[in-house]
C-alpha positions as CSV (number, residue, x, y, z in Angstrom):
1,M,-36.8,-2.0,-25.7
2,A,-38.5,-0.7,-22.5
3,A,-40.6,-2.9,-20.3
4,G,-44.2,-3.0,-21.6
5,D,-43.3,-2.0,-25.2
6,L,-44.7,-4.1,-28.0
7,T,-43.1,-4.2,-31.5
8,K,-44.1,-6.2,-34.6
9,I,-41.0,-7.5,-36.4
10,K,-40.1,-9.9,-39.2
11,L,-38.8,-13.4,-38.6
12,S,-35.0,-13.2,-38.1
13,G,-34.6,-16.1,-40.6
14,S,-36.2,-14.0,-43.3
15,T,-34.3,-11.8,-45.7
16,D,-36.1,-8.4,-45.9
17,G,-39.4,-10.0,-44.7
18,M,-39.5,-12.5,-47.6
19,N,-40.7,-16.1,-47.3
20,I,-38.4,-18.7,-45.9
21,L,-37.8,-21.8,-48.1
22,I,-37.3,-24.9,-46.0
23,V,-34.2,-26.6,-47.5
24,A,-33.3,-28.8,-44.5
25,T,-34.4,-32.5,-44.6
26,A,-33.1,-33.4,-41.1
27,T,-32.2,-31.8,-37.8
28,L,-31.1,-29.0,-37.2
29,G,-33.6,-27.5,-39.6
30,T,-33.8,-24.3,-41.6
31,T,-33.7,-21.3,-39.2
32,I,-37.0,-19.6,-38.9
33,H,-36.4,-17.2,-36.0
34,T,-33.9,-16.6,-33.2
35,A,-35.6,-15.2,-30.1
36,H,-34.4,-12.1,-28.3
37,A,-31.9,-12.6,-25.4
38,T,-34.1,-11.0,-22.8
39,D,-37.4,-9.7,-24.4
40,L,-40.2,-12.1,-25.0
41,D,-41.0,-13.1,-28.6
42,E,-44.6,-14.1,-29.4
43,I,-44.2,-16.0,-32.7
44,Y,-46.8,-16.5,-35.5
45,L,-46.0,-18.9,-38.4
46,N,-47.8,-19.9,-41.6
47,A,-46.7,-22.5,-44.1
48,C,-47.6,-23.1,-47.8
49,I,-46.9,-25.8,-50.3
50,P,-47.4,-24.5,-53.9
51,G,-47.0,-28.1,-55.3
52,A,-49.4,-31.0,-55.4
53,T,-48.2,-33.1,-52.4
54,S,-48.9,-32.5,-48.8
55,R,-45.8,-32.7,-46.6
56,E,-45.1,-33.3,-42.9
57,V,-42.7,-30.8,-41.3
58,T,-40.9,-30.9,-38.0
59,I,-40.8,-27.7,-36.0
60,E,-37.9,-27.6,-33.5
61,W,-38.8,-25.2,-30.8
62,G,-35.6,-24.0,-29.0
63,E,-34.1,-27.5,-29.1
64,A,-34.2,-30.6,-31.1
65,T,-35.1,-32.9,-28.2
66,S,-38.3,-35.0,-28.5
67,T,-40.3,-32.9,-26.1
68,K,-39.4,-29.7,-28.0
69,V,-40.5,-30.7,-31.5
70,T,-43.9,-30.6,-33.2
71,K,-44.8,-32.5,-36.4
72,V,-47.4,-30.8,-38.6
73,T,-48.8,-31.9,-42.0
74,I,-49.1,-29.0,-44.4
75,P,-51.8,-29.4,-47.0
76,A,-50.8,-29.0,-50.7
77,A,-52.1,-26.2,-52.8
78,A,-54.3,-24.9,-50.0
79,G,-52.7,-21.4,-49.5
80,W,-51.3,-20.2,-46.3
81,F,-51.8,-22.7,-43.4
82,P,-51.5,-21.5,-39.8
83,V,-48.8,-23.5,-38.0
84,V,-48.0,-21.5,-34.8
85,E,-50.3,-18.9,-33.3
86,G,-48.6,-16.8,-30.6
87,K,-46.2,-19.3,-29.0
88,L,-43.6,-17.6,-26.7
89,L,-39.8,-17.9,-26.8
90,T,-36.9,-15.9,-25.3
91,N,-33.3,-16.4,-24.2
92,S,-31.8,-16.5,-27.8
93,L,-33.4,-19.9,-28.5
94,V,-34.0,-20.8,-32.1
95,V,-37.0,-22.1,-34.1
96,T,-36.0,-24.4,-36.9
97,V,-38.0,-26.4,-39.4
98,F,-37.2,-29.4,-41.6
99,C,-39.2,-31.6,-44.1
100,A,-37.7,-35.1,-44.1
101,A,-39.6,-36.1,-47.3
102,A,-38.3,-33.3,-49.6
103,A,-36.3,-30.1,-49.7
104,N,-37.4,-26.9,-51.3
105,E,-41.1,-27.7,-51.3
106,V,-42.4,-25.9,-48.2
107,V,-42.4,-22.2,-47.6
108,F,-42.8,-20.4,-44.2
109,D,-43.8,-16.9,-43.4
110,G,-44.9,-15.0,-40.3
111,Y,-44.0,-12.4,-37.8
112,V,-43.1,-11.8,-34.2
113,L,-44.6,-9.6,-31.6
114,R,-41.7,-8.6,-29.3
115,H,-42.6,-7.8,-25.7
116,G,-40.2,-5.6,-23.8
117,Q,-39.3,-7.0,-20.4
């Protein structure tokens, strides 16, 4: 990708652009996206819980150390809930998510705007 180019792509953890089911209940979580080695990825994530119970998820941003994780409570039966809006990542770092309370109840979706460097 040439410097200055911008391309919208699917999350690398998604199969054919489909939703990503969070199956992990501990670190390292379910892979959501692996950033490009040199280009800059601007990441947008939404989460949804079709069931009746809100759940807290842990988003591991590039690493699982305490300063690189974010905990977010996803409301139940509320449709798509914005979780990450344009956060940047590069250098092949990985975004993972887990839900300690329950597997297979939280779904993630989103996209990446890849900026050529």
